KOLRO-508871 format. One record per residue (C-alpha): residue in three letters; y, x, z. Coordinates in pm, whole numbers, plus 50000, padded with zeros to 5 digits. Layout:
ALAYXZ/...
END
This chain:
MET499944999449998/THR503365014449896/GLU506455016450101/LYS507974988349894/GLU505144965649924/THR505154972350315/SER508734963050354/THR508334931850139/VAL505304920050354/GLY507264927150669/SER510384910350535/ASN508364878650433/LEU506454879050771/GLY509734880650960/GLN511394852650745/ILE508414829650812/LEU508444837551196/VAL512144830151213/LEU511784797951025/MET509004785951239/GLY510894794851547/LEU513854777051439/ILE511914746751342/LEU510194745351670/VAL513344750251886/TYR515534727351679/GLY512924702151620/GLY511754700151986/GLY515324697952089/SER516214671151856/VAL513104649451948/PHE514074654352317/LEU517804645452238/CYS516854616452024/TRP514354603052295/GLU517134605652559/LEU519714587852346/ILE517474559352215/THR516104551652555/ASP519424553852739/GLY517964577852990/LYS520684579953257/PHE521624542853246/ALA517814534053276/GLU517684556653588/THR520874544553754/GLY521654510153619/ASP525454519953635/VAL527384505553343/ASP529544537753334/ASP526474557653244/ARG525804535852939/ILE525694553952588/PRO527524536352301/LEU525114520952063/TYR526724540151765/ILE526044572351939/ARG522474560952045/PHE521344553951689/GLY523914574851489/ILE522914609551614/PRO519154603651570/THR519844591651219/LEU521914622651141/LEU519274646351277/ILE516504629851088/GLY518644630550773/PHE519384668450820/GLY515554673650878/ILE514614654450550/LEU517244672950350/PHE516264705850482/PHE512624703350395/THR513194688250061/VAL515574717849967/LEU513044742950121/LEU510244728149909/GLN512454728949589/ARG513334765149653/ILE509674773849709/LYS508674757649369/ALA511604772649194/ALA510584808249341/LYS507064805249178/THR508654801948821/ASP511664824748851/LYS511914845148533/TYR514224870148728/THR511894879748992/ASP510784914148833/VAL514184922248687/GLN515594955448814/ILE519134971148780/
END
């Protein structure tokens, strides 16, 4: 294995690990945030009207996060497909 192949493999592995970590952290955080917003966590515990989260926030933020997730994965899959047929992959300067 040449030095160029080694650095390419290391770079690809690093990118995959970073993406997986970001997906896990942001995905887990998004799920937790959405769950707390939709169930109105603090209001359910205390019953105090001041702890109530407005309806547009309770459903707007989860909708926004789901939309970003769908958009991210759609673009990611398109880029992966485009990379397979990229005619400029082997072009050198």
